[in-house]
N, C-alpha and C positions, 0 to 999 in steps of 0.2 A: 578613611582616616589613616594617615601615615603614622609611622612610629619613628621616634628618634632614639638613637642610642647614646648613652653617656660614654665618657672616656673609658669606662670599665666594660662597655659592651652591654650594659643592662638597658632594657627598654624603660624609658621614663614614664612614670605613672600618668602624667598629664596627657600623654598622647593616647593612652588606652582608656583612661577614666575621665569623664567630663568633670570640669572643676566645680560646677554648682552643686551637684549631689554630694561631692566630697566635702565641700565647705559646710553643707548642712550636717554631715556626720561630725565634723569638727565642732560645730556649734552645739550639737547635741552632747558631745563629750564635755565641752566646757560647762554646760548647764547641768548634766546628769552624772558626770563622771565618765572617764574615758573607757571604762569597761563596757558601757552600753554600745557605742559604735564598734568596738572591737568584737563584741559578741555577735552583732549583726553581720559583720564581715566574715567571721569564722563560720557562722551558720551557712552563708552563701558558699564559702570555700568547701565546706563539708557536703553540702547538698548538690551543688552544680555538677560534679563528676558523676554522681549517682543518677541524676536526671539525664545527663548526656548519655550514659549507658542505657537508660530506659529508652531514650530517643533512638539510639542505634538499634536496639532490639525491635522497637516498633517499625522501624524502616525495613529491617530484615524480614519481619513477619508481614510486611505490607499492610499494616494496620493504620490507615489514614486517620481515624479518629483519635487513637492514642498518640500518634505523631503530632497531630494538631494540638492536643491537650498539653503534652509535655513541652512542646515548643512555646506555647502560650505562657505556661508557668515560668519557664526559663527567661522569656522575654520580660515579664513583669519584674521579676526579682533582679535581673541584671540592669534593667533601666533605672530602677530605684537607687541602685548603687553607682550609677554613672557609666556603666559599661555599654556605651551607646552603639558602638560598632557590633558588639556581640548581640545586643538587643535587636538591632536591625537584621542581623542574620537570622535570629530566632523568628522574627516577624516574617521574613521571607519564607522560612521553612514552614511556619504556621499557615501562611497563605497557600503555599504549594500543596500542603497536605489537605487543606480545606477544599482545594480543587482537584484532589486525587491525583496530583502530579508527583507521585512518590519517586519515580525514576529520577526526575530532576532534583527532588529533595535529597535523594541519596548522593547525587553528584556533588551537592554543596556541603555535605556533612563534614568532609575533611577541613573545609574552611572554618566551619563552626568550631570544630575541635581545636584547630590551631589558634583561633581567636580566644577560646577559653584559656589556653595556655598563657597567652599574653595577659589576660585579665587576672588570672591566678597570680602571676608574678607581680603585677602592679598592686594587687590587693594585699599580698604578703608584705610588700614594701611599705604600704600604707599602715599595716598593722604595727610594723616596727616604729614608724613615725608616731603613731598614737600611743605608744607604750610610755 
């Protein structure tokens, strides 16, 4: 999934976050108040870096089970919020860990970390929009 930059150099939300889950968040906000989707997004923004650190630790410790579990958790939460490229990378990490291919999983960690940076930026922009 390529990313487009605006004239200010910012990555556009739509290239990082799939439109359908984002629209569901907007609908939820219209029905329940915008604080609900903002809270969901903030929970992800607070939790994802912690889980990524856990993933890094499990890779360093060569703990395939923990790597698989953390990658699975990250995949689910990111997919629900429309971060499809990040979710796909998590899925790949989960599959590699499940097959005990931790060396290959470690090689892909930097890509996962970079994609989380793009997701973080897009979600923070979405938070502003939902304010």
